[in-house]
All heavy atoms as an XYZ file, in Angstrom:
982
protein
N      65.505   -155.446     60.402
C      66.518   -156.441     60.531
C      67.845   -155.788     60.487
O      68.104   -154.967     59.587
C      66.352   -157.531     59.508
C      67.464   -158.552     59.586
C      67.371   -159.605     58.435
O      66.799   -159.297     57.391
N      67.925   -160.704     58.665
N      68.720   -156.111     61.331
C      70.168   -155.656     61.363
C      71.026   -156.852     61.269
O      70.883   -157.788     62.068
C      70.461   -154.811     62.620
C      71.918   -154.495     62.669
C      69.632   -153.568     62.638
N      71.902   -156.809     60.290
C      72.856   -157.942     60.113
C      74.263   -157.390     60.168
O      74.552   -156.396     59.489
C      72.569   -158.646     58.787
C      73.433   -159.873     58.557
C      73.044   -160.594     57.298
N      73.883   -161.692     57.024
C      73.718   -162.959     57.471
N      72.647   -163.148     58.303
N      74.548   -163.917     57.168
N      75.125   -158.052     60.888
C      76.510   -157.668     61.011
C      77.416   -158.851     60.560
O      77.244   -159.976     60.973
C      76.905   -157.322     62.457
C      75.967   -156.234     63.107
C      76.361   -156.049     64.550
C      76.095   -154.906     62.361
N      78.379   -158.545     59.744
C      79.273   -159.563     59.130
C      80.716   -159.112     59.334
O      81.094   -158.112     58.737
C      79.011   -159.937     57.708
C      79.987   -161.022     57.231
C      77.567   -160.377     57.585
N      81.514   -159.873     60.161
C      82.879   -159.451     60.378
C      83.759   -160.113     59.296
O      83.514   -161.119     58.762
C      83.423   -159.950     61.708
C      82.584   -159.400     62.904
C      81.444   -160.413     63.379
O      81.077   -161.217     62.533
O      81.049   -160.264     64.521
N      84.958   -159.464     59.062
C      85.966   -159.996     58.196
C      87.273   -159.312     58.614
O      87.366   -158.431     59.379
C      85.660   -159.704     56.744
O      85.601   -158.314     56.473
N      88.368   -159.913     58.035
C      89.704   -159.354     58.277
C      90.577   -160.091     59.352
O      91.714   -159.762     59.485
N      89.982   -161.089     59.895
C      90.848   -161.877     60.888
C      91.792   -162.700     60.136
O      91.801   -162.839     58.987
N      92.746   -163.256     60.967
C      93.783   -164.071     60.394
C      94.818   -164.415     61.460
O      94.562   -164.195     62.591
N      95.957   -164.935     60.957
C      97.022   -165.359     61.815
C      98.267   -164.459     61.551
O      98.685   -164.261     60.365
C      97.407   -166.789     61.604
O      98.408   -167.212     62.393
N      98.814   -163.844     62.586
C     100.006   -163.024     62.461
C     100.972   -163.271     63.541
O     100.660   -163.845     64.565
C      99.620   -161.512     62.462
C      98.693   -161.186     61.306
C      98.968   -161.123     63.858
N     102.219   -162.828     63.360
C     103.254   -162.954     64.333
C     103.079   -161.817     65.377
O     102.524   -160.739     65.029
C     104.614   -162.869     63.738
C     104.925   -164.036     62.852
C     105.350   -165.282     63.656
O     105.695   -165.203     64.760
N     105.199   -166.470     63.053
N     103.553   -162.016     66.542
C     103.571   -161.008     67.505
C     104.221   -159.721     67.021
O     105.323   -159.772     66.374
C     104.323   -161.493     68.825
O     104.309   -160.448     69.806
N     103.468   -158.520     67.280
C     103.978   -157.342     66.774
C     103.370   -156.908     65.457
O     103.549   -155.779     64.984
N     102.642   -157.797     64.832
C     101.991   -157.538     63.567
C     100.726   -156.797     63.731
O     100.292   -156.341     64.756
N     100.080   -156.583     62.602
C      98.843   -155.785     62.547
C      97.787   -156.462     61.670
O      98.028   -157.220     60.770
C      99.060   -154.366     61.906
O      99.965   -153.683     62.643
N      96.521   -156.170     62.085
C      95.358   -156.574     61.356
C      94.348   -155.516     61.398
O      94.236   -154.832     62.390
C      94.745   -157.938     61.991
C      95.515   -159.203     61.700
C      94.881   -160.277     62.511
C      95.465   -159.613     60.236
N      93.484   -155.423     60.413
C      92.361   -154.533     60.434
C      91.063   -155.339     60.246
O      90.876   -156.026     59.238
C      92.427   -153.506     59.376
C      91.327   -152.423     59.517
C      91.370   -151.379     58.555
N      90.876   -151.713     57.229
C      90.350   -150.966     56.332
N      90.380   -149.664     56.516
N      89.894   -151.426     55.157
N      90.160   -155.295     61.251
C      88.951   -156.015     61.120
C      87.843   -155.074     60.596
O      87.956   -153.837     60.821
C      88.488   -156.457     62.509
C      89.442   -157.296     63.349
C      88.789   -157.732     64.646
C      89.901   -158.530     62.528
N      86.975   -155.623     59.833
C      85.834   -154.890     59.267
C      84.522   -155.493     59.728
O      84.463   -156.676     59.824
C      85.913   -154.763     57.795
O      87.096   -154.127     57.321
N      83.466   -154.716     59.841
C      82.218   -155.190     60.159
C      81.247   -154.551     59.248
O      80.988   -153.329     59.296
C      81.858   -154.835     61.592
S      80.175   -155.238     62.081
N      80.632   -155.237     58.289
C      79.687   -154.736     57.386
C      78.347   -154.870     57.923
O      77.875   -155.938     58.242
C      79.875   -155.487     55.989
N      77.621   -153.767     57.953
C      76.255   -153.711     58.493
C      75.211   -153.482     57.474
O      75.445   -152.706     56.559
C      76.177   -152.603     59.664
N      74.172   -154.199     57.588
C      72.991   -154.048     56.694
C      71.747   -153.831     57.600
O      71.790   -154.263     58.768
C      72.788   -155.198     55.787
O      72.584   -156.393     56.471
N      70.773   -153.217     57.044
C      69.619   -152.895     57.856
C      69.693   -151.430     58.275
O      70.224   -150.615     57.565
N      69.071   -151.177     59.380
C      69.000   -149.789     59.851
C      70.077   -149.474     60.937
O      69.794   -149.450     62.148
C      67.589   -149.498     60.389
C      66.559   -149.704     59.280
C      65.818   -150.923     59.276
C      66.318   -148.749     58.395
C      64.808   -151.097     58.285
C      65.323   -148.914     57.412
C      64.626   -150.108     57.327
O      63.729   -150.294     56.358
N      71.223   -149.234     60.438
C      72.325   -148.719     61.289
C      72.562   -147.296     61.016
O      73.074   -146.886     59.905
C      73.598   -149.503     61.040
C      73.398   -151.039     61.350
C      74.759   -149.017     61.874
C      73.149   -151.340     62.782
N      72.231   -146.452     61.977
C      72.409   -145.050     61.815
C      73.507   -144.551     62.729
O      74.098   -145.227     63.601
C      71.123   -144.374     62.229
C      69.858   -144.736     61.433
C      68.896   -145.594     62.023
C      69.733   -144.305     60.085
C      67.792   -145.978     61.354
C      68.608   -144.712     59.420
C      67.637   -145.545     60.003
O      66.552   -145.945     59.283
N      73.905   -143.317     62.450
C      75.010   -142.697     63.272
C      74.725   -142.706     64.740
O      75.628   -142.651     65.511
C      75.293   -141.329     62.716
O      74.244   -140.435     62.890
N      73.451   -142.688     65.079
C      73.076   -142.598     66.473
C      73.178   -144.044     67.175
O      73.069   -144.089     68.391
C      71.722   -142.051     66.645
C      70.631   -142.861     66.005
C      69.331   -142.164     66.272
N      68.245   -142.830     65.606
C      67.832   -142.512     64.315
N      68.454   -141.601     63.687
N      66.816   -143.119     63.785
N      73.376   -145.090     66.381
C      73.525   -146.435     66.924
C      74.890   -146.494     67.594
O      75.885   -145.972     67.061
C      73.371   -147.509     65.843
C      71.978   -147.964     65.647
C      70.945   -147.052     65.418
C      71.663   -149.342     65.712
C      69.631   -147.498     65.169
C      70.388   -149.748     65.477
C      69.393   -148.867     65.206
O      68.066   -149.301     65.016
N      74.944   -147.224     68.694
C      76.231   -147.487     69.292
C      76.825   -148.777     68.720
O      76.061   -149.767     68.532
C      76.022   -147.672     70.808
C      75.392   -146.545     71.485
C      74.035   -146.426     71.542
C      76.170   -145.547     72.084
C      73.371   -145.380     72.160
C      75.545   -144.447     72.737
C      74.191   -144.374     72.798
O      73.548   -143.328     73.429
N      78.057   -148.826     68.415
C      78.702   -150.001     67.816
C      80.014   -150.255     68.626
O      80.650   -149.470     69.172
C      79.008   -149.804     66.364
C      77.795   -149.548     65.542
S      78.073   -149.676     63.751
C      78.235   -151.458     63.546
N      80.377   -151.560     68.642
C      81.532   -152.025     69.404
C      82.131   -153.238     68.889
O      81.520   -154.038     68.158
C      81.070   -152.170     70.934
N      83.292   -153.513     69.399
C      84.001   -154.779     69.152
C      84.175   -155.507     70.458
O      84.559   -154.901     71.485
C      85.372   -154.597     68.547
C      85.347   -154.210     67.115
C      85.451   -152.846     66.617
C      85.193   -154.952     65.998
N      85.344   -152.853     65.244
C      85.189   -154.193     64.801
C      85.083   -156.356     65.787
C      85.107   -154.628     63.488
C      84.928   -156.867     64.489
C      84.985   -155.943     63.334
N      83.876   -156.771     70.496
C      84.142   -157.652     71.637
C      85.007   -158.785     71.216
O      85.190   -159.096     69.982
C      82.853   -158.187     72.181
C      82.011   -157.153     72.774
C      81.168   -156.334     72.103
C      81.905   -156.974     74.177
C      80.407   -155.334     72.628
C      81.115   -156.053     74.777
C      80.316   -155.201     74.020
N      85.581   -159.533     72.137
C      86.376   -160.660     71.791
C      86.264   -161.750     72.900
O      85.954   -161.361     74.071
C      87.873   -160.288     71.595
C      88.628   -159.764     72.863
C      89.960   -159.344     72.490
N      90.745   -158.903     73.694
C      91.968   -158.430     73.592
N      92.587   -158.261     72.384
N      92.582   -157.988     74.683
N      86.478   -162.905     72.562
C      86.400   -163.998     73.435
C      87.632   -164.914     73.237
O      87.701   -165.553     72.158
C      85.147   -164.805     73.346
C      84.911   -165.917     74.362
C      83.478   -166.394     74.404
O      82.751   -166.183     73.492
N      83.133   -167.021     75.492
N      88.475   -164.966     74.177
C      89.689   -165.873     74.169
C      89.371   -167.238     74.539
O      88.353   -167.433     75.326
C      90.825   -165.269     74.937
N      90.187   -168.224     74.179
C      89.790   -169.634     74.644
C      89.766   -169.708     76.161
O      90.632   -169.246     76.902
C      91.001   -170.342     74.123
C      91.540   -169.646     72.909
C      91.274   -168.164     73.341
N      88.717   -170.322     76.646
C      88.458   -170.520     78.084
C      88.097   -169.327     78.869
O      87.987   -169.389     80.075
N      87.867   -168.194     78.189
C      87.417   -166.975     78.902
C      86.152   -166.464     78.447
O      85.632   -166.802     77.315
C      88.566   -165.866     78.698
C      89.908   -166.291     79.305
C      90.900   -165.169     79.221
C      92.159   -165.504     79.800
N      93.202   -164.392     79.730
N      85.594   -165.551     79.280
C      84.281   -164.883     78.894
C      84.585   -163.805     77.825
O      85.568   -163.263     77.755
C      83.564   -164.400     80.090
C      83.136   -165.496     81.079
C      82.344   -164.937     82.215
O      82.176   -163.696     82.269
O      81.813   -165.699     83.009
N      83.453   -163.415     77.161
C      83.490   -162.414     76.216
C      83.736   -161.059     76.889
O      83.132   -160.792     77.883
C      82.211   -162.294     75.386
C      82.221   -161.431     74.195
C      81.024   -161.624     73.308
N      80.857   -162.964     72.865
C      79.968   -163.400     72.014
N      79.031   -162.557     71.614
N      79.896   -164.682     71.692
N      84.610   -160.235     76.341
C      84.923   -158.944     76.869
C      84.867   -157.816     75.864
O      85.084   -158.032     74.698
C      86.372   -158.963     77.517
C      87.503   -159.165     76.476
C      88.878   -159.037     77.123
O      88.965   -158.737     78.288
O      89.810   -159.373     76.406
N      84.517   -156.690     76.331
C      84.463   -155.460     75.444
C      85.950   -155.000     75.099
O      86.845   -154.949     75.966
N      86.111   -154.675     73.810
C      87.406   -154.183     73.358
C      87.438   -152.689     73.062
O      88.213   -151.938     73.482
C      87.831   -154.998     72.096
C      89.152   -154.449     71.543
C      87.982   -156.505     72.461
N      86.405   -152.291     72.292
C      86.316   -150.881     71.878
C      84.899   -150.582     71.482
O      84.188   -151.438     70.887
C      87.312   -150.558     70.722
N      84.475   -149.346     71.664
C      83.086   -148.929     71.329
C      83.188   -147.492     70.723
O      84.072   -146.694     71.016
C      82.178   -148.981     72.472
N      82.144   -147.216     69.896
C      82.121   -145.894     69.355
C      80.691   -145.423     69.137
O      79.812   -146.249     68.905
C      82.881   -145.858     67.937
C      83.006   -144.453     67.399
C      82.142   -146.808     66.953
C      83.968   -144.383     66.239
N      80.394   -144.124     69.330
C      79.118   -143.531     69.064
C      79.297   -142.292     68.219
O      79.910   -141.329     68.672
C      78.383   -143.186     70.363
C      77.064   -142.524     70.142
C      76.047   -143.113     69.501
C      76.938   -141.199     70.588
C      74.841   -142.458     69.292
C      75.718   -140.517     70.402
C      74.665   -141.097     69.809
O      73.502   -140.480     69.561
N      78.754   -142.306     67.037
C      78.794   -141.251     66.081
C      80.230   -140.541     66.115
O      81.199   -141.251     66.071
C      77.698   -140.140     66.519
O      77.676   -139.114     65.661
N      80.280   -139.274     66.276
C      81.555   -138.544     66.477
C      81.714   -138.013     67.823
O      82.529   -137.094     68.079
C      81.637   -137.446     65.368
C      80.562   -136.381     65.578
O      79.550   -136.562     66.329
O      80.622   -135.314     64.814
N      80.936   -138.545     68.813
C      80.944   -138.008     70.126
C      82.049   -138.600     71.010
O      82.719   -137.881     71.726
C      79.571   -138.177     70.776
O      78.538   -137.502     70.078
N      82.134   -139.937     70.940
C      83.056   -140.560     71.825
C      83.464   -141.882     71.307
O      82.795   -142.565     70.516
C      82.635   -140.574     73.237
C      81.220   -141.204     73.474
C      80.074   -140.533     73.728
C      80.908   -142.585     73.447
N      78.989   -141.376     73.830
C      79.485   -142.655     73.673
C      81.590   -143.783     73.210
C      78.788   -143.949     73.695
C      80.855   -144.978     73.258
C      79.495   -145.005     73.524
N      84.602   -142.409     71.856
C      85.009   -143.819     71.707
C      85.528   -144.259     73.051
O      85.833   -143.484     73.945
C      86.084   -143.906     70.647
O      87.210   -143.166     70.907
N      85.587   -145.559     73.203
C      86.054   -146.154     74.468
C      86.852   -147.360     74.152
O      86.580   -148.117     73.208
C      84.808   -146.486     75.286
C      85.221   -146.734     76.787
O      86.271   -146.359     77.201
N      84.272   -147.342     77.500
N      87.880   -147.634     74.994
C      88.757   -148.803     74.859
C      88.975   -149.516     76.084
O      89.052   -148.903     77.129
C      90.105   -148.328     74.240
C      90.021   -147.700     72.870
C      89.821   -146.376     72.726
C      90.083   -148.542     71.720
C      89.775   -145.787     71.462
C      90.029   -147.946     70.496
C      89.901   -146.586     70.386
O      89.809   -145.991     69.079
N      89.173   -150.845     76.015
C      89.638   -151.559     77.154
C      91.056   -151.143     77.436
O      91.876   -150.853     76.522
C      89.521   -153.072     76.898
N      91.450   -151.160     78.691
C      92.788   -150.781     79.066
C      93.886   -151.612     78.347
O      94.969   -151.158     78.024
C      92.982   -150.945     80.595
C      92.257   -149.856     81.366
O      91.901   -148.814     80.783
O      92.010   -150.115     82.594
N      93.576   -152.905     78.135
C      94.548   -153.801     77.503
C      94.819   -153.452     76.066
O      95.915   -153.915     75.558
C      94.016   -155.247     77.627
O      92.802   -155.374     76.916
N      94.039   -152.632     75.363
C      94.287   -152.402     73.971
C      94.626   -150.845     73.738
O      94.813   -150.446     72.575
C      93.125   -152.787     73.059
C      92.820   -154.317     73.311
C      91.863   -151.971     73.300
N      94.469   -150.035     74.729
C      94.693   -148.613     74.563
C      96.098   -148.334     74.017
O      97.054   -148.927     74.446
C      94.519   -147.879     75.854
C      93.103   -147.728     76.375
C      93.019   -146.971     77.622
C      91.568   -146.799     78.106
N      91.442   -146.122     79.360
N      96.178   -147.493     73.025
C      97.393   -147.214     72.343
C      97.790   -148.116     71.234
O      98.737   -147.877     70.441
N      97.091   -149.222     71.183
C      97.393   -150.269     70.077
C      96.320   -150.431     69.122
O      96.487   -150.629     67.892
C      97.699   -151.593     70.747
C      98.910   -151.580     71.670
C      99.270   -152.995     72.147
N      98.176   -153.667     72.821
C      97.614   -154.872     72.477
N      98.032   -155.449     71.400
N      96.697   -155.373     73.244
N      95.007   -150.304     69.615
C      93.863   -150.552     68.728
C      93.184   -149.203     68.485
O      93.162   -148.291     69.327
C      92.872   -151.450     69.392
C      93.309   -152.881     69.469
C      94.576   -153.274     69.191
C      92.404   -153.892     69.893
C      95.009   -154.593     69.290
C      92.816   -155.123     69.961
C      94.078   -155.499     69.736
N      92.555   -149.063     67.302
C      91.768   -147.830     66.990
C      90.421   -148.230     66.349
O      90.401   -149.037     65.356
C      92.485   -146.917     65.957
O      93.778   -146.558     66.619
C      91.679   -145.701     65.711
N      89.336   -147.826     66.900
C      88.010   -148.107     66.372
C      87.569   -146.927     65.538
O      87.809   -145.748     65.871
C      86.987   -148.433     67.475
C      85.672   -148.900     66.890
C      86.787   -147.165     68.410
C      84.671   -149.409     67.920
N      86.930   -147.231     64.453
C      86.423   -146.142     63.545
C      85.132   -146.699     62.856
O      84.985   -147.879     62.780
C      87.456   -145.687     62.594
O      87.889   -146.729     61.725
N      84.418   -145.790     62.179
C      83.218   -146.190     61.442
C      83.123   -145.259     60.263
O      83.393   -144.075     60.325
C      81.948   -146.221     62.321
C      81.539   -144.828     62.835
C      80.451   -145.065     63.956
N      79.276   -145.540     63.426
C      78.190   -145.792     64.185
N      78.217   -145.619     65.465
N      77.038   -146.273     63.587
N      82.725   -145.866     59.174
C      82.352   -145.142     57.945
C      80.829   -145.232     57.772
O      80.320   -146.291     57.289
C      83.126   -145.702     56.779
C      82.930   -144.875     55.511
O      81.912   -144.183     55.367
O      83.801   -144.903     54.621
N      80.123   -144.277     58.125
C      78.611   -144.338     58.081
C      78.116   -144.436     56.686
O      77.099   -145.069     56.446
C      78.075   -143.192     58.787
C      78.296   -143.104     60.284
O      78.293   -144.140     60.930
N      78.440   -141.926     60.876
N      78.847   -143.796     55.736
C      78.388   -143.909     54.306
C      78.430   -145.297     53.809
O      77.622   -145.746     52.957
C      79.261   -142.983     53.471
N      79.370   -146.104     54.268
C      79.526   -147.531     53.954
C      78.902   -148.474     54.825
O      78.938   -149.686     54.664
C      81.041   -147.837     53.698
C      81.703   -147.057     52.640
C      83.171   -147.450     52.509
C      83.835   -146.644     51.429
N      85.264   -147.066     51.317
N      78.327   -147.960     55.948
C      77.825   -148.847     57.002
C      78.815   -149.920     57.493
O      78.508   -151.098     57.603
C      76.496   -149.486     56.535
C      75.385   -148.573     56.422
O      75.317   -147.520     57.085
N      74.345   -148.934     55.606
N      79.987   -149.405     57.680
C      81.054   -150.330     58.125
C      81.761   -149.857     59.332
O      82.138   -148.639     59.424
C      82.080   -150.474     56.907
O      81.408   -150.948     55.790
C      83.132   -151.495     57.299
N      82.095   -150.747     60.132
C      82.863   -150.526     61.430
C      84.189   -151.165     61.284
O      84.344   -152.192     60.695
C      82.065   -151.146     62.616
C      82.779   -150.989     64.004
C      82.651   -149.533     64.513
C      82.109   -152.032     64.988
N      85.215   -150.490     61.821
C      86.621   -151.005     61.641
C      87.289   -151.070     63.031
O      86.923   -150.391     64.013
C      87.435   -150.091     60.791
C      86.892   -149.854     59.346
C      86.181   -148.828     59.068
C      87.176   -150.854     58.353
C      85.698   -148.539     57.790
C      86.606   -150.713     57.129
C      85.938   -149.592     56.822
O      85.452   -149.342     55.549
N      88.310   -152.000     63.109
C      89.081   -152.048     64.271
C      90.524   -152.213     63.697
O      90.906   -153.395     63.350
C      88.720   -153.177     65.237
C      89.593   -153.253     66.484
C      89.270   -151.983     67.382
C      89.273   -154.493     67.307
N      91.330   -151.236     63.802
C      92.755   -151.352     63.444
C      93.516   -151.812     64.647
O      93.514   -151.208     65.690
C      93.239   -150.002     62.984
C      94.789   -150.031     62.626
C      95.074   -150.859     61.405
O      94.379   -150.813     60.412
N      96.054   -151.690     61.506
N      94.257   -153.015     64.483
C      94.888   -153.613     65.607
C      96.401   -153.640     65.282
O      96.869   -154.230     64.310
C      94.393   -155.009     65.845
C      92.910   -155.084     66.048
S      92.378   -156.743     66.515
C      92.735   -157.597     65.004
N      97.201   -152.888     66.112
C      98.623   -152.851     65.816
C      99.331   -153.431     67.075
O      98.782   -153.567     68.093
C      99.088   -151.361     65.672
C      98.522   -150.737     64.422
O      98.347   -151.427     63.409
N      98.284   -149.418     64.538
N     100.602   -153.771     66.916
C     101.378   -154.294     67.972
C     100.715   -155.497     68.675
O     100.697   -155.532     69.893
C     101.742   -153.217     69.007
O     102.409   -152.109     68.384
N     100.210   -156.385     67.869
C      99.501   -157.502     68.454
C     100.345   -158.434     69.257
O     101.498   -158.610     69.028
C      98.843   -158.247     67.278
C      97.662   -157.606     66.634
C      97.316   -158.211     65.281
C      96.387   -157.739     67.544
N      99.701   -158.975     70.281
C     100.319   -159.813     71.306
C      99.643   -161.150     71.287
O      98.477   -161.207     70.863
C     100.265   -159.211     72.668
C     100.819   -157.807     72.816
C     100.564   -157.238     74.132
C     101.076   -155.818     74.298
N     100.827   -155.257     75.597
N     100.256   -162.211     71.721
C      99.643   -163.534     71.838
C      98.340   -163.505     72.600
O      97.422   -164.177     72.269
C     100.715   -164.409     72.415
C     102.025   -163.807     72.022
C     101.746   -162.282     72.023
N      98.264   -162.683     73.607
C      97.070   -162.592     74.436
C      95.949   -161.998     73.719
O      94.855   -161.919     74.290
C      97.383   -161.938     75.786
C      98.023   -160.532     75.596
C      99.561   -160.631     75.812
O     100.157   -161.564     75.282
O     100.097   -159.716     76.485
N      96.177   -161.404     72.570
C      95.049   -160.844     71.676
C      94.323   -161.974     70.865
O      93.329   -161.647     70.246
C      95.568   -159.831     70.718
C      96.091   -158.589     71.432
O      95.464   -158.092     72.391
O      97.168   -158.027     71.015
N      94.898   -163.192     71.028
C      94.239   -164.280     70.274
C      92.857   -164.478     70.827
O      92.617   -164.695     71.931
C      95.049   -165.486     70.413
O      96.300   -165.334     69.838
C      94.373   -166.762     69.796
N      91.843   -164.418     69.905
C      90.434   -164.584     70.255
C      89.580   -164.539     69.061
O      90.055   -164.194     67.967
C      90.098   -163.330     71.226
N      88.310   -164.853     69.303
C      87.292   -164.574     68.221
C      86.776   -163.262     68.538
O      86.361   -162.943     69.656
C      86.190   -165.658     68.332
C      86.726   -167.052     68.105
C      85.127   -165.367     67.290
C      85.656   -168.139     68.371
N      86.745   -162.414     67.515
C      86.343   -160.998     67.629
C      84.953   -160.842     67.018
O      84.705   -161.278     65.917
C      87.340   -160.105     66.965
S      89.008   -160.149     67.730
N      84.117   -160.155     67.757
C      82.691   -159.915     67.340
C      82.358   -158.456     67.230
O      82.785   -157.620     68.066
C      81.773   -160.534     68.422
C      81.958   -162.033     68.571
C      82.810   -162.530     69.536
C      81.189   -162.929     67.824
C      82.933   -163.892     69.772
C      81.319   -164.332     68.066
C      82.165   -164.779     68.989
O      82.276   -166.123     69.180
N      81.643   -158.126     66.275
C      81.063   -156.883     66.042
C      79.675   -156.767     66.697
O      78.956   -157.808     66.585
C      80.970   -156.492     64.520
S      80.138   -154.923     64.113
N      79.352   -155.663     67.282
C      78.015   -155.599     67.931
C      77.454   -154.160     67.739
O      78.193   -153.265     67.561
C      78.117   -155.862     69.453
N      76.099   -154.049     67.823
C      75.467   -152.761     67.668
C      74.222   -152.767     68.441
O      73.566   -153.819     68.778
C      75.141   -152.561     66.201
N      73.774   -151.583     68.800
C      72.494   -151.440     69.523
C      71.936   -150.058     69.265
O      72.663   -149.050     69.107
C      72.677   -151.650     71.017
O      71.383   -151.548     71.649
C      73.560   -150.530     71.687
N      70.627   -149.969     69.143
C      69.892   -148.686     69.066
C      69.426   -148.187     70.404
O      68.790   -147.126     70.469
N      69.638   -148.984     71.405
C      69.217   -148.558     72.789
C      70.088   -147.514     73.370
O      71.201   -147.294     72.940
C      69.198   -149.801     73.648
C      68.185   -150.877     73.251
C      68.323   -152.121     74.165
O      69.380   -152.472     74.730
N      67.235   -152.801     74.329
N      69.590   -146.838     74.331
C      70.385   -145.864     74.978
C      71.618   -146.416     75.572
O      71.633   -147.533     76.027
C      69.506   -145.212     76.112
O      68.364   -144.495     75.601
N      72.677   -145.678     75.461
C      73.992   -146.119     75.933
C      74.821   -144.878     76.268
O      74.425   -143.786     76.000
C      74.669   -146.977     74.866
C      75.758   -147.845     75.459
O      75.897   -147.935     76.598
N      76.332   -148.667     74.569
N      75.879   -145.127     76.941
C      76.831   -144.053     77.288
C      78.164   -144.666     77.285
O      78.387   -145.880     77.242
C      76.455   -143.388     78.629
C      76.375   -144.438     79.747
O      77.381   -144.968     80.139
N      75.181   -144.598     80.313
N      79.183   -143.806     77.348
C      80.533   -144.297     77.279
C      80.906   -145.231     78.392
O      81.643   -146.232     78.213
C      81.509   -143.056     77.237
C      82.925   -143.392     76.983
C      83.786   -142.144     76.862
N      85.181   -142.463     76.499
C      86.049   -142.857     77.355
N      85.827   -142.966     78.655
N      87.283   -143.037     76.976
N      80.420   -144.980     79.566
C      80.745   -145.735     80.723
C      80.246   -147.199     80.602
O      80.911   -148.120     81.134
C      80.199   -145.104     81.990
C      80.919   -143.809     82.393
O      82.010   -143.599     81.922
O      80.325   -143.124     83.213
N      79.123   -147.383     79.873
C      78.532   -148.732     79.817
C      78.822   -149.334     78.412
O      78.338   -150.467     78.129
C      77.018   -148.637     80.048
C      76.645   -148.246     81.419
O      77.465   -148.455     82.341
O      75.548   -147.656     81.600
N      79.483   -148.744     77.617
C      79.627   -149.119     76.225
C      80.388   -150.369     75.949
O      80.420   -150.914     74.843
C      80.255   -147.962     75.287
O      81.567   -147.584     75.817
N      81.126   -150.870     76.908
C      81.854   -152.129     76.782
C      81.209   -153.286     77.540
O      81.911   -154.349     77.778
C      83.381   -151.943     77.265
C      84.169   -150.949     76.384
C      85.574   -150.893     76.990
C      84.202   -151.349     74.954
N      80.011   -153.137     77.888
C      79.249   -154.259     78.563
C      78.439   -155.029     77.520
O      77.710   -154.492     76.691
C      78.210   -153.566     79.518
C      78.881   -152.729     80.597
C      79.874   -153.585     81.465
O      79.519   -154.702     81.875
N      81.020   -153.088     81.746
N      78.680   -156.283     77.544
C      78.120   -157.216     76.561
C      76.537   -157.116     76.442
O      75.999   -157.070     75.370
C      78.505   -158.681     76.875
O      79.916   -158.809     76.876
C      77.923   -159.616     75.796
N      75.983   -156.993     77.658
C      74.487   -157.044     77.633
C      73.836   -155.791     77.049
O      72.615   -155.875     76.823
C      73.977   -157.232     79.140
C      74.322   -156.083     80.085
C      75.479   -155.920     80.772
C      73.535   -154.989     80.319
N      75.420   -154.777     81.503
C      74.252   -154.144     81.258
C      72.290   -154.553     79.948
C      73.738   -152.950     81.702
C      71.797   -153.334     80.358
C      72.481   -152.560     81.304
N      74.555   -154.788     76.812
C      73.991   -153.551     76.213
C      73.675   -153.758     74.729
O      72.942   -152.948     74.211
C      74.992   -152.379     76.380
C      75.098   -151.869     77.804
C      73.838   -151.037     78.142
C      74.055   -150.332     79.489
N      72.892   -149.435     79.745
N      74.249   -154.743     74.099
C      74.158   -154.898     72.680
C      73.160   -156.037     72.209
O      73.192   -157.128     72.717
C      75.590   -155.173     72.097
C      76.428   -153.870     72.254
C      77.108   -153.748     73.463
C      76.507   -152.947     71.313
C      77.901   -152.588     73.640
C      77.271   -151.810     71.479
C      77.945   -151.620     72.611
O      78.732   -150.458     72.898
N      72.369   -155.654     71.245
C      71.331   -156.585     70.846
C      71.631   -157.267     69.443
O      71.083   -158.299     69.136
C      70.004   -155.875     70.678
C      69.848   -154.797     69.668
S      68.172   -154.121     69.551
C      67.935   -153.428     71.167
N      72.474   -156.645     68.658
C      72.914   -157.242     67.386
C      74.319   -157.632     67.364
O      75.211   -156.890     67.780
C      72.609   -156.186     66.260
C      71.206   -155.598     66.281
C      71.008   -154.248     66.536
C      70.144   -156.388     65.985
C      69.714   -153.760     66.576
C      68.804   -155.919     65.963
C      68.673   -154.582     66.266
O      67.319   -154.021     66.285
N      74.596   -158.848     66.835
C      75.881   -159.459     66.942
C      76.213   -160.146     65.563
O      75.358   -160.670     64.946
C      75.995   -160.466     67.958
C      75.852   -159.874     69.344
C      74.686   -159.626     70.054
C      76.929   -159.513     70.186
N      75.000   -159.134     71.300
C      76.376   -159.061     71.376
C      78.306   -159.545     70.077
C      77.099   -158.607     72.435
C      79.135   -159.043     71.091
C      78.507   -158.586     72.271
N      77.495   -160.016     65.156
C      77.968   -160.796     64.053
C      78.404   -162.187     64.526
O      78.284   -162.531     65.711
N      78.891   -163.003     63.561
C      79.204   -164.363     63.837
C      80.710   -164.495     64.304
O      81.042   -165.548     64.856
C      78.955   -165.256     62.600
C      77.538   -165.367     62.284
C      76.719   -165.980     63.436
O      77.094   -166.996     63.930
N      75.636   -165.357     63.743
N      81.510   -163.465     64.221
C      82.842   -163.422     64.683
C      83.869   -163.780     63.579
O      83.570   -164.364     62.558
N      85.077   -163.275     63.936
C      86.250   -163.647     63.015
C      87.437   -163.889     63.890
O      87.687   -163.240     64.888
C      86.510   -162.400     62.100
O      87.569   -162.716     61.126
C      86.896   -161.119     62.839
N      88.165   -164.899     63.534
C      89.329   -165.418     64.411
C      90.487   -164.585     64.104
O      90.972   -164.357     63.071
C      89.545   -166.853     64.101
C      90.757   -167.487     64.839
C      90.415   -167.633     66.301
O      89.367   -168.167     66.672
N      91.338   -167.122     67.139
N      91.108   -164.191     65.250
C      92.378   -163.504     65.258
C      93.362   -164.406     66.055
O      93.102   -164.706     67.264
C      92.335   -162.120     65.971
C      93.742   -161.482     66.175
C      91.486   -161.160     65.077
N      94.430   -164.797     65.462
C      95.443   -165.562     66.123
C      96.777   -164.930     65.990
O      97.242   -164.553     64.909
C      95.539   -166.985     65.481
O      94.233   -167.632     65.501
C      96.570   -167.838     66.150
N      97.444   -164.766     67.165
C      98.726   -164.107     67.235
C      99.691   -165.126     67.820
O      99.534   -165.455     68.971
C      98.687   -162.803     68.057
C     100.050   -162.133     67.959
C      97.589   -161.883     67.564
N     100.753   -165.412     67.119
C     101.736   -166.347     67.557
C     102.964   -165.617     68.035
O     103.299   -164.564     67.562
C     102.133   -167.338     66.455
O     102.638   -166.667     65.370
N     103.676   -166.277     68.952
C     104.956   -165.656     69.518
C     106.180   -166.098     68.723
O     107.237   -165.492     68.818
C     105.063   -165.986     70.931
O     105.091   -167.337     71.182
């Protein structure tokens, strides 16, 4: 069993920062791929950032230079540092993980991930 629980969401003004955390329980190893997705009102879920061990990370173009994904394997925790937040970042953010084969090119595809958290709300006001 793999369980993911997000936290750290909230409401901030444009230009502010938030750090999301994803606490993982079960068998999450360094070889597991982990990612953040988000779903804005009226839109489909999209990949935000992904990470695999210390080999690579990947970001959506819309967040490059503003967001940073990281993981602490000793604590089984995934993070997403979000800076310079914009109103268009408003969304429910989800943590995801998979033990299946993956690669950087496919790492932001929703269907690649089998384990999901319940989400945490991020609201950015102008």
